[in-house]
N, C-alpha and C positions, 0 to 999 in steps of 0.2 A: 643571537649575535655572536656568542663565543664560538659556536660551531662554524659559522661562516668565516670568522677571522682566523681560525686554526691553521688552514693551509698557508695563509700569508705569514703567520708567526714562524712556521717552519721554514718558509722561503727566506724570510729575513735572517733566520739563524744560519741558513746555508750561505747567504751572502757574506755574513760576518766570518764564517769558516773560510770563505774564499779569499779573505785578506791574509791568511797565514802565509801563503807562498811569497807574496810581495814583502811581507814583514820579515820573513826569514832571509830574503834576499838582501835586505837592508841591515841584517844583524852583523856584528863584528866577525871577522874571519875566524877567530879562535873558537866561535861557538859551534859545537858539534850538533848535528840535527837531533840526535837522541837526547842530548842534554837540554836542547831547546824544548823538546816535547815534555821532558820531566819538569822543567821550569814552568812551562805552560800550565800543567796540571797542579803544581804546587801553589802558584799564584792564584789560579782560578778556584781551587778548592778553598784556600784561605779566605778569599774574597766572599765566596758564597756562604761559608761558615760564619763569618763576621756579620754579614747582612742578616742571616737567619737568627743569630743571637740578638742583634740589636732590635729586630722587629718582633722578637718573641715567637717566631714561627718554628723554632727547633723543638719539636715534641717527639720523643722517641718511645711513646707508649704503645705496646702491642705491635711493634714493627716486625715484619718477616725478615729475620736475620739472614736466612739462606738466600733470599731474593736480593737483598741489599749487597751481600758479598758477591753474588753472581754478577750483578750489574757493574760493581766496582772492578772486578777482575776483567770483565769484557772491555771496559774503558781503558784499564791499565795495559792490557795486551794490545789494544789497537795502536797505541802510539809507537812502541818499538817495532812492531810488525810492519806498519805502514812505512815508517822512515827507513827501515832496513830494506824493504822491498824496492823502494825508490832508489836507494844507493846501490843495490845489487843489479837490478835489471833496468834502471833508467826511470826518469820522471814519467815519460809517456806511457810505457807499458805498465809500470807500477801503479800509476794513478788510474788508468783505465780499468785494470783488473780489480783493484781494491774497491774503487768507488762504483764501478760498473757491475760488479758481482753482488754488491750488498743488496740492491732491490730484489734480484732474483732469489737470493738466499733468504731474505726476509719473507718474501711471498711463500717460499717453500716451507719455512718454519711455521708460519701461520697455518698453512694447509695441513701440515703434519701434526702439530700439537693442538690446534684449536678447530680443525676441520673447516676453516674459513677459506673457501676457495676464491682466489683473486678474480675480479671481474674482467670482462673482455676489454673494457676501457682502460683498466689498469695495465693489462698486457700491452695494448697498443701504445699507451703513453710511455711505459717503461722501455719498450723496444726502441721507440723513437728517441728517447732521451739517451739510452746507452749508445745507440748508433751515432747520435750527435756528439757524445763524449768521445767516442772512438775517432771520429773525423776531426774533432778539435785538436787532438794530440797526434794525429797520424803523421804529420810532417814536422813535428816540433824538434825532432832529433833523429839520428840514425837509430833504428830500432834494434835492440839487443835483448833476445829472450833467454833468460836464465831460469832453469827449472826451479831452483831454490827460491829465487826472487818471486816467481809466479806463485809458489806455494805460500810464501809469506804474505803476498798481496791478497790471495784468497783467504788466508787466515785473518787479515785485517778486515776484509769485507764481512766475513762471518762474525767477527767480534762486534762490529758496528751494528749488524743486523740483529744479533742476539741482545745487545744493549737496548736497542729500540723496542724489541719484543718484551724484554723483562721490565723495562721502565714503564711501559704503557699501563701495565696492571697496577703499578705503585702510584703513579700520578693521578690515577682515577680515584684512589682511596685516601691518599695522604697529601699534605701540603707540598705543592710543586717545589717550592724553595727549599724545604726540608730534605726532600728526596735528592735533588741535585747537589745540595751542600754536603750531605753525608756521603753520597756516591763519589763525588770528586775528591773529597778529603781522604777517603780510604784509597782511592786510585793513586793519589799523590803519594801516600805513604808507601804503596807497593812499588812505585818508581823512584822513591827517594835515594836508593843506593846509587843510581846513575849520577846523582848530584856530587857524589864523592869519587866516582870513577873517572869522570871527564874533567877537563880544565874548565873551571867556572870563573876564572878571573875576569872574563869579559862582562859579567853581569854587573860589575862595579862601575863600569863606564857609563857616561850619560846616555849613549845610544843603547847600551845593554839594558839599562833601567827602563827606557822607553819601549823597547822591544818586549820586555817581560810584562809590562803593564798592558800593552796592546793585546798580546797573545793571551795573557792570563785573564784579564778582566773582560775585554770586549769579545775576543774570538773564542773564549772558553766559558767564563762565568755567565755573561749576558746571553751568549749564543745558545748554550745548552739549557738555560732557563727558559728561553723562548721556545726551543725545540720541545722541551718537556711540557710546556703549557699547551702547545699545539697538539702534542701526542695524546693528550687526554681526550680529544674529540675526533681523531682520525686513526685509521689503522696503521700499524707499524710499517707495513709494506708500502702504503701510500706515502708515509712520512719519509721513508728512506729514498723513495724515487724522487720526491721533491728536493731532497738534499743534493741531488745531482746538479743543482744550481751552483754548487760550490766550485767545480772546475771552470764553469762558464765565467763566474765572477773573477776567478784567479787569472784567466786568460785576458779578460777585458782590462783588469788592473795592470797586467803586464804590458799591454799595448799603451795605455794612457799614462802610466806612472814610471815604467821601466824602459820605455822606448822599444819594446819588442814588436815584431811584425807578424801578422797573421795572413796566410794565403787564402785563396778562394774557398778551398776545401774546409779550412778551419772556420771561416765565416758561415759556411753552409751548416757546419756542425753546430754552431751557436744557434742558428735559426731552428734546427731540428730539436735542440735541447729546449728552447723557448716554446716551441709548438707542443712538445710532449708534456712539459710542465704545465703549460696553459690549459691543455686538455684535461689534465688530472685535477687541476684546481676547479675547473668548471664542473667536472663530474662530482667532485666532493661537495660543492655548493648545491648542486641539484639533489644529491642524496640527502643532504641536511634538510633541504626544504620539504622533500617527500616524507622524511621521518617526522617533521613537525606537523605536517598535514594529518598523518596517521594518528599522532598523539591527540590532536585536536578532535 
């Protein structure tokens, strides 16, 4: 049952991540994107750490220190790289390159380090999903390609792919809650200097508190816990491809909550995203069933 539910847990995590764009759009004007990212990790890390302490799941015996530090640095790097890429080269190009490159980079890393060659179904699903993501953002704004922004977006994609690859090994051996609690607490510590560099007065307002709670608890704490749970039973490359549901969620929320409009090409992109993700989930369920029959 856990294996069958895993793709849906990752999909739910991606949907929660997709709320970040709408939440940021509702944030006070004084809130800098990088400061929001640092706040998100600080609240999310503290929330996960408290839950782990209350439930008694925080056990740090014989943990791989290098692996924990590696996962924490990957997540800490992702935030400023992604937000910087979006600010330099625009939301459309920054999002497509960062989120679209992550599945390809994840598949390449799995192939290089674990000799786990991605299946044909994974390639078809990933190409469909990335094409859908590209079409979704194609006419969102005038496209401006900045080389530095592209490099930062690729860095963000590599950071997320590396995080998924490193975390998968840990969540299979240790408590999922402990893993995400420690990783996000360390990531928050890495980004804590940004909380003193940027104006943080906005966080004291009623809206600022609401934004921080939504981003920190739901879009970070709960989302990454679900992602880690699902990651224990699917490959990191599959998980990162399923995470492409994030931009689709963001686009739909923009339409229904922010009054944005999508053209025909964007709606076709959403269809291709859903087709690619649906194909991958069906393939994951089939693989899970075959593995159970072999064990039996």
